[in-house]
A tleap script that builds the chain and sets N, CA, C and O, in Angstrom:
source leaprc.protein.ff14SB
mol = sequence {
  NMET GLY PHE GLY ASP VAL GLN VAL ARG LYS
  ASP LEU ALA LYS VAL ALA HIE THR GLY ARG
  ARG ARG THR GLY ARG TYR THR GLU GLN LEU
  ILE LEU ASP ILE GLU ASN TYR LEU ASP PHE
  ALA THR GLU THR GLY THR ILE LEU VAL GLY
  ALA GLY LYS LEU GLY GLN ALA LEU LEU ASP
  TYR PRO GLY PHE LYS ASP ALA GLY LEU ASN
  LEU MET ALA GLY PHE ASP ILE SER PRO SER
  ALA ASP TYR THR GLU ALA GLY LYS PRO ILE
  TYR PRO MET ASN ARG ILE GLU SER PHE CYS
  ARG HIE TYR ASP VAL HIE ILE GLY ILE ILE
  ALA VAL CPRO
}
set mol.1.N position { 81.692 -20.665 39.505 }
set mol.1.CA position { 82.486 -21.828 39.882 }
set mol.1.C position { 83.973 -21.502 39.896 }
set mol.1.O position { 84.798 -22.368 40.190 }
set mol.2.N position { 84.312 -20.276 39.584 }
set mol.2.CA position { 85.692 -19.858 39.680 }
set mol.2.C position { 86.542 -20.156 38.455 }
set mol.2.O position { 87.767 -20.055 38.520 }
set mol.3.N position { 85.919 -20.523 37.338 }
set mol.3.CA position { 86.687 -20.773 36.116 }
set mol.3.C position { 87.103 -19.453 35.506 }
set mol.3.O position { 86.338 -18.489 35.505 }
set mol.4.N position { 88.320 -19.413 34.986 }
set mol.4.CA position { 88.799 -18.219 34.305 }
set mol.4.C position { 88.363 -18.190 32.852 }
set mol.4.O position { 87.869 -19.182 32.316 }
set mol.5.N position { 88.554 -17.032 32.220 }
set mol.5.CA position { 88.134 -16.897 30.828 }
set mol.5.C position { 88.873 -17.846 29.887 }
set mol.5.O position { 88.304 -18.287 28.888 }
set mol.6.N position { 90.111 -18.161 30.186 }
set mol.6.CA position { 90.872 -19.081 29.333 }
set mol.6.C position { 90.238 -20.469 29.347 }
set mol.6.O position { 90.101 -21.098 28.298 }
set mol.7.N position { 89.852 -20.947 30.527 }
set mol.7.CA position { 89.222 -22.267 30.632 }
set mol.7.C position { 87.888 -22.300 29.897 }
set mol.7.O position { 87.582 -23.278 29.215 }
set mol.8.N position { 87.099 -21.253 30.027 }
set mol.8.CA position { 85.809 -21.196 29.345 }
set mol.8.C position { 86.018 -21.228 27.833 }
set mol.8.O position { 85.306 -21.947 27.132 }
set mol.9.N position { 86.976 -20.465 27.322 }
set mol.9.CA position { 87.259 -20.484 25.875 }
set mol.9.C position { 87.702 -21.860 25.409 }
set mol.9.O position { 87.285 -22.315 24.344 }
set mol.10.N position { 88.540 -22.528 26.189 }
set mol.10.CA position { 88.984 -23.876 25.825 }
set mol.10.C position { 87.815 -24.850 25.792 }
set mol.10.O position { 87.706 -25.668 24.879 }
set mol.11.N position { 86.940 -24.759 26.792 }
set mol.11.CA position { 85.777 -25.643 26.839 }
set mol.11.C position { 84.853 -25.394 25.658 }
set mol.11.O position { 84.367 -26.342 25.042 }
set mol.12.N position { 84.607 -24.136 25.336 }
set mol.12.CA position { 83.742 -23.819 24.196 }
set mol.12.C position { 84.367 -24.267 22.880 }
set mol.12.O position { 83.653 -24.662 21.959 }
set mol.13.N position { 85.679 -24.209 22.787 }
set mol.13.CA position { 86.358 -24.632 21.553 }
set mol.13.C position { 86.158 -26.125 21.285 }
set mol.13.O position { 86.227 -26.564 20.138 }
set mol.14.N position { 85.912 -26.903 22.338 }
set mol.14.CA position { 85.668 -28.343 22.163 }
set mol.14.C position { 84.336 -28.618 21.473 }
set mol.14.O position { 84.188 -29.634 20.794 }
set mol.15.N position { 83.368 -27.721 21.642 }
set mol.15.CA position { 82.028 -27.969 21.101 }
set mol.15.C position { 81.634 -27.004 19.997 }
set mol.15.O position { 80.771 -27.331 19.181 }
set mol.16.N position { 82.239 -25.831 19.948 }
set mol.16.CA position { 81.851 -24.815 18.970 }
set mol.16.C position { 83.086 -24.315 18.235 }
set mol.16.O position { 84.033 -23.825 18.852 }
set mol.17.N position { 83.068 -24.441 16.937 }
set mol.17.CA position { 84.244 -24.081 16.142 }
set mol.17.C position { 84.044 -22.774 15.382 }
set mol.17.O position { 84.730 -22.523 14.391 }
set mol.18.N position { 83.107 -21.940 15.839 }
set mol.18.CA position { 82.755 -20.742 15.090 }
set mol.18.C position { 83.267 -19.449 15.703 }
set mol.18.O position { 83.054 -18.381 15.129 }
set mol.19.N position { 83.931 -19.510 16.841 }
set mol.19.CA position { 84.392 -18.288 17.500 }
set mol.19.C position { 85.559 -17.647 16.772 }
set mol.19.O position { 86.320 -18.315 16.073 }
set mol.20.N position { 85.685 -16.342 16.949 }
set mol.20.CA position { 86.793 -15.597 16.350 }
set mol.20.C position { 87.501 -14.822 17.435 }
set mol.20.O position { 86.880 -14.289 18.354 }
set mol.21.N position { 88.778 -14.771 17.314 }
set mol.21.CA position { 89.598 -14.064 18.284 }
set mol.21.C position { 89.206 -12.594 18.386 }
set mol.21.O position { 89.046 -11.912 17.373 }
set mol.22.N position { 89.056 -12.124 19.589 }
set mol.22.CA position { 88.738 -10.731 19.923 }
set mol.22.C position { 87.373 -10.251 19.437 }
set mol.22.O position { 87.019 -9.093 19.656 }
set mol.23.N position { 86.607 -11.110 18.787 }
set mol.23.CA position { 85.267 -10.693 18.363 }
set mol.23.C position { 84.187 -11.549 19.008 }
set mol.23.O position { 83.012 -11.184 18.960 }
set mol.24.N position { 84.545 -12.658 19.601 }
set mol.24.CA position { 83.577 -13.491 20.303 }
set mol.24.C position { 82.853 -14.470 19.408 }
set mol.24.O position { 83.371 -14.891 18.373 }
set mol.25.N position { 81.646 -14.828 19.819 }
set mol.25.CA position { 80.840 -15.830 19.123 }
set mol.25.C position { 79.437 -15.285 18.909 }
set mol.25.O position { 78.946 -14.471 19.691 }
set mol.26.N position { 78.804 -15.742 17.848 }
set mol.26.CA position { 77.406 -15.418 17.631 }
set mol.26.C position { 76.572 -16.328 18.524 }
set mol.26.O position { 76.708 -17.550 18.471 }
set mol.27.N position { 75.724 -15.743 19.332 }
set mol.27.CA position { 74.950 -16.488 20.317 }
set mol.27.C position { 74.127 -17.598 19.688 }
set mol.27.O position { 74.136 -18.729 20.173 }
set mol.28.N position { 73.413 -17.286 18.608 }
set mol.28.CA position { 72.544 -18.281 17.985 }
set mol.28.C position { 73.348 -19.491 17.503 }
set mol.28.O position { 72.928 -20.633 17.690 }
set mol.29.N position { 74.501 -19.238 16.883 }
set mol.29.CA position { 75.324 -20.334 16.390 }
set mol.29.C position { 75.932 -21.131 17.539 }
set mol.29.O position { 76.041 -22.354 17.457 }
set mol.30.N position { 76.325 -20.446 18.603 }
set mol.30.CA position { 76.871 -21.131 19.773 }
set mol.30.C position { 75.841 -22.071 20.380 }
set mol.30.O position { 76.167 -23.201 20.746 }
set mol.31.N position { 74.606 -21.612 20.489 }
set mol.31.CA position { 73.532 -22.466 21.026 }
set mol.31.C position { 73.347 -23.695 20.140 }
set mol.31.O position { 73.227 -24.811 20.646 }
set mol.32.N position { 73.323 -23.501 18.827 }
set mol.32.CA position { 73.186 -24.641 17.908 }
set mol.32.C position { 74.354 -25.607 18.042 }
set mol.32.O position { 74.157 -26.822 18.038 }
set mol.33.N position { 75.572 -25.077 18.160 }
set mol.33.CA position { 76.750 -25.936 18.310 }
set mol.33.C position { 76.674 -26.763 19.589 }
set mol.33.O position { 76.992 -27.952 19.579 }
set mol.34.N position { 76.256 -26.143 20.686 }
set mol.34.CA position { 76.143 -26.874 21.952 }
set mol.34.C position { 75.043 -27.926 21.855 }
set mol.34.O position { 75.223 -29.050 22.323 }
set mol.35.N position { 73.909 -27.576 21.254 }
set mol.35.CA position { 72.826 -28.551 21.084 }
set mol.35.C position { 73.286 -29.727 20.231 }
set mol.35.O position { 72.980 -30.877 20.547 }
set mol.36.N position { 74.019 -29.451 19.152 }
set mol.36.CA position { 74.532 -30.534 18.309 }
set mol.36.C position { 75.515 -31.412 19.069 }
set mol.36.O position { 75.503 -32.635 18.931 }
set mol.37.N position { 76.362 -30.785 19.868 }
set mol.37.CA position { 77.340 -31.538 20.649 }
set mol.37.C position { 76.644 -32.460 21.642 }
set mol.37.O position { 77.055 -33.605 21.827 }
set mol.38.N position { 75.583 -31.954 22.284 }
set mol.38.CA position { 74.841 -32.749 23.257 }
set mol.38.C position { 73.854 -33.702 22.597 }
set mol.38.O position { 73.223 -34.513 23.274 }
set mol.39.N position { 73.721 -33.607 21.282 }
set mol.39.CA position { 72.827 -34.468 20.508 }
set mol.39.C position { 71.395 -34.371 21.028 }
set mol.39.O position { 70.803 -35.361 21.459 }
set mol.40.N position { 70.855 -33.152 20.977 }
set mol.40.CA position { 69.507 -32.919 21.472 }
set mol.40.C position { 68.436 -33.547 20.598 }
set mol.40.O position { 67.252 -33.447 20.921 }
set mol.41.N position { 68.814 -34.191 19.501 }
set mol.41.CA position { 67.819 -34.880 18.676 }
set mol.41.C position { 67.254 -36.069 19.435 }
set mol.41.O position { 66.127 -36.496 19.182 }
set mol.42.N position { 68.030 -36.598 20.360 }
set mol.42.CA position { 67.560 -37.705 21.182 }
set mol.42.C position { 67.597 -37.258 22.641 }
set mol.42.O position { 68.359 -36.360 23.001 }
set mol.43.N position { 66.789 -37.875 23.462 }
set mol.43.CA position { 66.783 -37.518 24.871 }
set mol.43.C position { 68.061 -37.987 25.545 }
set mol.43.O position { 68.486 -39.130 25.374 }
set mol.44.N position { 68.663 -37.098 26.309 }
set mol.44.CA position { 69.900 -37.393 27.007 }
set mol.44.C position { 69.592 -37.613 28.481 }
set mol.44.O position { 68.974 -36.767 29.127 }
set mol.45.N position { 70.028 -38.759 29.012 }
set mol.45.CA position { 69.823 -39.066 30.425 }
set mol.45.C position { 70.501 -38.036 31.305 }
set mol.45.O position { 71.700 -37.790 31.174 }
set mol.46.N position { 69.729 -37.429 32.209 }
set mol.46.CA position { 70.211 -36.331 33.037 }
set mol.46.C position { 69.750 -36.532 34.475 }
set mol.46.O position { 68.631 -36.980 34.727 }
set mol.47.N position { 70.633 -36.193 35.415 }
set mol.47.CA position { 70.278 -36.230 36.836 }
set mol.47.C position { 70.531 -34.856 37.437 }
set mol.47.O position { 71.154 -33.995 36.817 }
set mol.48.N position { 70.045 -34.671 38.639 }
set mol.48.CA position { 70.251 -33.420 39.355 }
set mol.48.C position { 70.789 -33.742 40.745 }
set mol.48.O position { 70.279 -34.638 41.418 }
set mol.49.N position { 71.815 -33.017 41.176 }
set mol.49.CA position { 72.387 -33.183 42.511 }
set mol.49.C position { 72.060 -31.930 43.310 }
set mol.49.O position { 72.385 -30.812 42.911 }
set mol.50.N position { 71.413 -32.143 44.440 }
set mol.50.CA position { 70.982 -31.042 45.283 }
set mol.50.C position { 69.477 -30.884 45.167 }
set mol.50.O position { 69.001 -30.035 44.414 }
set mol.51.N position { 68.725 -31.683 45.897 }
set mol.51.CA position { 67.270 -31.722 45.750 }
set mol.51.C position { 66.558 -30.916 46.829 }
set mol.51.O position { 65.578 -31.372 47.418 }
set mol.52.N position { 67.064 -29.715 47.078 }
set mol.52.CA position { 66.357 -28.794 47.974 }
set mol.52.C position { 65.217 -28.140 47.207 }
set mol.52.O position { 64.706 -28.718 46.248 }
set mol.53.N position { 64.815 -26.945 47.617 }
set mol.53.CA position { 63.695 -26.264 46.958 }
set mol.53.C position { 63.994 -25.972 45.497 }
set mol.53.O position { 63.163 -26.244 44.630 }
set mol.54.N position { 65.175 -25.419 45.210 }
set mol.54.CA position { 65.542 -25.129 43.825 }
set mol.54.C position { 65.666 -26.412 43.014 }
set mol.54.O position { 65.157 -26.496 41.896 }
set mol.55.N position { 66.333 -27.398 43.569 }
set mol.55.CA position { 66.517 -28.666 42.879 }
set mol.55.C position { 65.196 -29.340 42.536 }
set mol.55.O position { 65.027 -29.858 41.432 }
set mol.56.N position { 64.263 -29.334 43.477 }
set mol.56.CA position { 62.965 -29.960 43.215 }
set mol.56.C position { 62.187 -29.180 42.157 }
set mol.56.O position { 61.492 -29.770 41.330 }
set mol.57.N position { 62.308 -27.857 42.187 }
set mol.57.CA position { 61.643 -27.051 41.159 }
set mol.57.C position { 62.224 -27.364 39.779 }
set mol.57.O position { 61.481 -27.460 38.802 }
set mol.58.N position { 63.535 -27.523 39.696 }
set mol.58.CA position { 64.166 -27.882 38.421 }
set mol.58.C position { 63.747 -29.274 37.977 }
set mol.58.O position { 63.483 -29.493 36.794 }
set mol.59.N position { 63.683 -30.215 38.909 }
set mol.59.CA position { 63.253 -31.573 38.567 }
set mol.59.C position { 61.846 -31.586 37.974 }
set mol.59.O position { 61.556 -32.371 37.070 }
set mol.60.N position { 60.986 -30.729 38.476 }
set mol.60.CA position { 59.602 -30.691 38.010 }
set mol.60.C position { 59.386 -29.802 36.787 }
set mol.60.O position { 58.297 -29.805 36.214 }
set mol.61.N position { 60.398 -29.046 36.381 }
set mol.61.CA position { 60.250 -28.124 35.254 }
set mol.61.C position { 60.075 -28.900 33.948 }
set mol.61.O position { 60.961 -29.669 33.576 }
set mol.62.N position { 58.957 -28.720 33.244 }
set mol.62.CA position { 58.687 -29.499 32.030 }
set mol.62.C position { 59.493 -29.056 30.808 }
set mol.62.O position { 59.565 -29.793 29.825 }
set mol.63.N position { 60.092 -27.881 30.849 }
set mol.63.CA position { 60.816 -27.354 29.694 }
set mol.63.C position { 62.070 -28.122 29.320 }
set mol.63.O position { 62.520 -28.036 28.178 }
set mol.64.N position { 62.649 -28.874 30.255 }
set mol.64.CA position { 63.852 -29.642 29.924 }
set mol.64.C position { 63.566 -30.685 28.849 }
set mol.64.O position { 64.427 -30.976 28.019 }
set mol.65.N position { 62.375 -31.240 28.863 }
set mol.65.CA position { 61.986 -32.247 27.872 }
set mol.65.C position { 62.065 -31.665 26.463 }
set mol.65.O position { 62.515 -32.330 25.531 }
set mol.66.N position { 61.618 -30.408 26.319 }
set mol.66.CA position { 61.663 -29.736 25.021 }
set mol.66.C position { 63.099 -29.541 24.528 }
set mol.66.O position { 63.348 -29.480 23.324 }
set mol.67.N position { 64.029 -29.445 25.465 }
set mol.67.CA position { 65.434 -29.258 25.118 }
set mol.67.C position { 66.158 -30.586 24.925 }
set mol.67.O position { 67.364 -30.595 24.678 }
set mol.68.N position { 65.451 -31.698 25.033 }
set mol.68.CA position { 66.064 -33.000 24.821 }
set mol.68.C position { 66.683 -33.618 26.048 }
set mol.68.O position { 67.397 -34.615 25.944 }
set mol.69.N position { 66.424 -33.044 27.217 }
set mol.69.CA position { 66.968 -33.599 28.452 }
set mol.69.C position { 65.907 -34.417 29.164 }
set mol.69.O position { 64.796 -33.945 29.406 }
set mol.70.N position { 66.257 -35.628 29.490 }
set mol.70.CA position { 65.364 -36.493 30.264 }
set mol.70.C position { 65.837 -36.445 31.706 }
set mol.70.O position { 66.662 -37.256 32.125 }
set mol.71.N position { 65.309 -35.484 32.468 }
set mol.71.CA position { 65.703 -35.320 33.864 }
set mol.71.C position { 65.060 -36.434 34.677 }
set mol.71.O position { 63.877 -36.373 35.014 }
set mol.72.N position { 65.861 -37.456 34.987 }
set mol.72.CA position { 65.362 -38.715 35.506 }
set mol.72.C position { 65.169 -38.753 37.019 }
set mol.72.O position { 64.199 -39.334 37.504 }
set mol.73.N position { 66.083 -38.138 37.766 }
set mol.73.CA position { 66.028 -38.250 39.231 }
set mol.73.C position { 66.898 -37.185 39.862 }
set mol.73.O position { 67.771 -36.598 39.224 }
set mol.74.N position { 66.630 -36.955 41.142 }
set mol.74.CA position { 67.449 -36.057 41.933 }
set mol.74.C position { 68.198 -36.842 43.002 }
set mol.74.O position { 67.782 -37.929 43.403 }
set mol.75.N position { 69.302 -36.273 43.450 }
set mol.75.CA position { 70.115 -36.896 44.504 }
set mol.75.C position { 70.460 -35.826 45.522 }
set mol.75.O position { 70.698 -34.671 45.170 }
set mol.76.N position { 70.486 -36.221 46.791 }
set mol.76.CA position { 70.780 -35.263 47.848 }
set mol.76.C position { 71.476 -35.982 48.994 }
set mol.76.O position { 71.256 -37.170 49.229 }
set mol.77.N position { 72.318 -35.238 49.699 }
set mol.77.CA position { 73.054 -35.808 50.825 }
set mol.77.C position { 72.091 -36.249 51.933 }
set mol.77.O position { 72.335 -37.251 52.604 }
set mol.78.N position { 71.004 -35.507 52.124 }
set mol.78.CA position { 69.968 -35.907 53.085 }
set mol.78.C position { 68.609 -35.506 52.505 }
set mol.78.O position { 68.082 -34.438 52.815 }
set mol.79.N position { 68.060 -36.366 51.673 }
set mol.79.CA position { 66.788 -36.044 51.008 }
set mol.79.C position { 65.666 -35.792 52.017 }
set mol.79.O position { 65.500 -36.536 52.984 }
set mol.80.N position { 64.902 -34.724 51.768 }
set mol.80.CA position { 63.777 -34.415 52.659 }
set mol.80.C position { 62.481 -35.059 52.162 }
set mol.80.O position { 61.464 -35.042 52.855 }
set mol.81.N position { 62.529 -35.627 50.955 }
set mol.81.CA position { 61.351 -36.294 50.381 }
set mol.81.C position { 61.819 -37.437 49.496 }
set mol.81.O position { 62.975 -37.472 49.074 }
set mol.82.N position { 60.910 -38.381 49.214 }
set mol.82.CA position { 61.243 -39.477 48.313 }
set mol.82.C position { 60.937 -39.128 46.860 }
set mol.82.O position { 61.543 -39.680 45.941 }
set mol.83.N position { 59.987 -38.204 46.657 }
set mol.83.CA position { 59.569 -37.804 45.313 }
set mol.83.C position { 59.250 -36.319 45.296 }
set mol.83.O position { 58.900 -35.738 46.324 }
set mol.84.N position { 59.373 -35.705 44.119 }
set mol.84.CA position { 58.946 -34.321 43.952 }
set mol.84.C position { 57.421 -34.292 43.786 }
set mol.84.O position { 56.778 -35.341 43.732 }
set mol.85.N position { 56.854 -33.100 43.707 }
set mol.85.CA position { 55.402 -32.987 43.514 }
set mol.85.C position { 54.953 -33.626 42.202 }
set mol.85.O position { 53.837 -34.136 42.109 }
set mol.86.N position { 55.817 -33.600 41.191 }
set mol.86.CA position { 55.472 -34.196 39.889 }
set mol.86.C position { 55.820 -35.681 39.824 }
set mol.86.O position { 55.612 -36.325 38.796 }
set mol.87.N position { 56.347 -36.222 40.916 }
set mol.87.CA position { 56.616 -37.655 40.970 }
set mol.87.C position { 58.011 -38.084 40.571 }
set mol.87.O position { 58.247 -39.276 40.376 }
set mol.88.N position { 58.959 -37.141 40.440 }
set mol.88.CA position { 60.344 -37.514 40.131 }
set mol.88.C position { 61.003 -38.041 41.404 }
set mol.88.O position { 60.857 -37.439 42.468 }
set mol.89.N position { 61.730 -39.162 41.307 }
set mol.89.CA position { 62.350 -39.732 42.507 }
set mol.89.C position { 63.548 -38.919 42.999 }
set mol.89.O position { 64.279 -38.312 42.217 }
set mol.90.N position { 63.720 -38.929 44.300 }
set mol.90.CA position { 64.881 -38.303 44.935 }
set mol.90.C position { 65.581 -39.377 45.759 }
set mol.90.O position { 64.986 -39.981 46.652 }
set mol.91.N position { 66.850 -39.605 45.447 }
set mol.91.CA position { 67.611 -40.667 46.101 }
set mol.91.C position { 68.755 -40.085 46.927 }
set mol.91.O position { 69.194 -38.961 46.686 }
set mol.92.N position { 69.238 -40.865 47.912 }
set mol.92.CA position { 70.437 -40.443 48.651 }
set mol.92.C position { 71.677 -40.539 47.745 }
set mol.92.O position { 71.703 -41.314 46.789 }
set mol.93.N position { 72.680 -39.753 48.061 }
set mol.93.CA position { 73.888 -39.672 47.231 }
set mol.93.C position { 74.592 -41.020 47.055 }
set mol.93.O position { 75.258 -41.229 46.041 }
set mol.94.N position { 74.464 -41.924 48.002 }
set mol.94.CA position { 75.179 -43.200 47.874 }
set mol.94.C position { 74.643 -44.076 46.737 }
set mol.94.O position { 75.215 -45.128 46.451 }
set mol.95.N position { 73.550 -43.655 46.085 }
set mol.95.CA position { 72.997 -44.433 44.965 }
set mol.95.C position { 73.332 -43.821 43.603 }
set mol.95.O position { 72.943 -44.369 42.571 }
set mol.96.N position { 74.038 -42.708 43.587 }
set mol.96.CA position { 74.247 -41.982 42.337 }
set mol.96.C position { 75.072 -42.773 41.318 }
set mol.96.O position { 74.720 -42.812 40.139 }
set mol.97.N position { 76.147 -43.394 41.751 }
set mol.97.CA position { 77.010 -44.111 40.806 }
set mol.97.C position { 76.283 -45.271 40.131 }
set mol.97.O position { 76.342 -45.411 38.910 }
set mol.98.N position { 75.607 -46.093 40.908 }
set mol.98.CA position { 74.908 -47.240 40.313 }
set mol.98.C position { 73.758 -46.764 39.419 }
set mol.98.O position { 73.505 -47.366 38.375 }
set mol.99.N position { 73.066 -45.703 39.807 }
set mol.99.CA position { 71.976 -45.170 38.992 }
set mol.99.C position { 72.512 -44.689 37.634 }
set mol.99.O position { 71.947 -45.008 36.587 }
set mol.100.N position { 73.592 -43.931 37.667 }
set mol.100.CA position { 74.165 -43.393 36.424 }
set mol.100.C position { 74.631 -44.504 35.494 }
set mol.100.O position { 74.440 -44.415 34.281 }
set mol.101.N position { 75.224 -45.524 36.032 }
set mol.101.CA position { 75.660 -46.655 35.195 }
set mol.101.C position { 74.459 -47.405 34.619 }
set mol.101.O position { 74.447 -47.748 33.437 }
set mol.102.N position { 73.470 -47.653 35.436 }
set mol.102.CA position { 72.303 -48.429 35.015 }
set mol.102.C position { 71.482 -47.704 33.950 }
set mol.102.O position { 70.996 -48.327 33.006 }
set mol.103.N position { 71.328 -46.385 34.103 }
set mol.103.CA position { 70.472 -45.625 33.193 }
set mol.103.C position { 71.241 -44.838 32.136 }
set mol.103.O position { 70.646 -44.038 31.414 }
set mol.104.N position { 72.545 -45.052 32.034 }
set mol.104.CA position { 73.367 -44.408 31.008 }
set mol.104.C position { 73.226 -42.881 31.037 }
set mol.104.O position { 72.947 -42.249 30.018 }
set mol.105.N position { 73.420 -42.319 32.200 }
set mol.105.CA position { 73.310 -40.872 32.398 }
set mol.105.C position { 74.556 -40.184 31.827 }
set mol.105.O position { 75.680 -40.635 32.048 }
set mol.106.N position { 74.340 -39.086 31.088 }
set mol.106.CA position { 75.441 -38.353 30.477 }
set mol.106.C position { 75.602 -36.933 30.980 }
set mol.106.O position { 76.655 -36.324 30.792 }
set mol.107.N position { 74.556 -36.389 31.628 }
set mol.107.CA position { 74.605 -35.000 32.064 }
set mol.107.C position { 74.146 -34.923 33.505 }
set mol.107.O position { 73.182 -35.581 33.898 }
set mol.108.N position { 74.844 -34.114 34.292 }
set mol.108.CA position { 74.451 -33.840 35.655 }
set mol.108.C position { 74.267 -32.352 35.864 }
set mol.108.O position { 75.078 -31.551 35.400 }
set mol.109.N position { 73.211 -31.980 36.556 }
set mol.109.CA position { 72.952 -30.593 36.907 }
set mol.109.C position { 73.221 -30.460 38.396 }
set mol.109.O position { 72.738 -31.262 39.196 }
set mol.110.N position { 73.986 -29.457 38.763 }
set mol.110.CA position { 74.333 -29.254 40.171 }
set mol.110.C position { 73.541 -28.066 40.701 }
set mol.110.O position { 73.636 -26.960 40.168 }
set mol.111.N position { 72.763 -28.297 41.745 }
set mol.111.CA position { 71.950 -27.246 42.357 }
set mol.111.C position { 72.185 -27.256 43.867 }
set mol.111.O position { 71.275 -27.518 44.652 }
set mol.112.N position { 73.413 -26.967 44.247 }
set mol.112.CA position { 73.775 -26.956 45.666 }
set mol.112.C position { 74.261 -25.566 46.063 }
set mol.112.O position { 74.708 -24.802 45.208 }
set mol.113.N position { 74.178 -25.227 47.356 }
set mol.113.CA position { 74.643 -23.895 47.786 }
set mol.113.C position { 76.158 -23.762 47.612 }
set mol.113.O position { 76.726 -22.714 47.920 }
savepdb mol mol.pdb
quit
């Protein structure tokens, strides 16, 4: 996405307070810090933007549930289907704002070229 290392360090500092200058972070602790920040103890409302082949595969992936993400729906500029094979809805982009407000969505996954 073109972010520089300074921006990434600043973003990580917001959620993980265990890093050390010039030595980096312990991966296991960083993962725990991010999970705690996202409050994976409860399911977090999540949507996906870009419901092409990759997007639909992500929507149907059951592993997100184990990570505490409730992947509720996909959105696309020109949806080729109304539902994924597993039955997740795919909506046009003009419905994203009202959907996010109504369902209290906190996380978005972007799967666009």
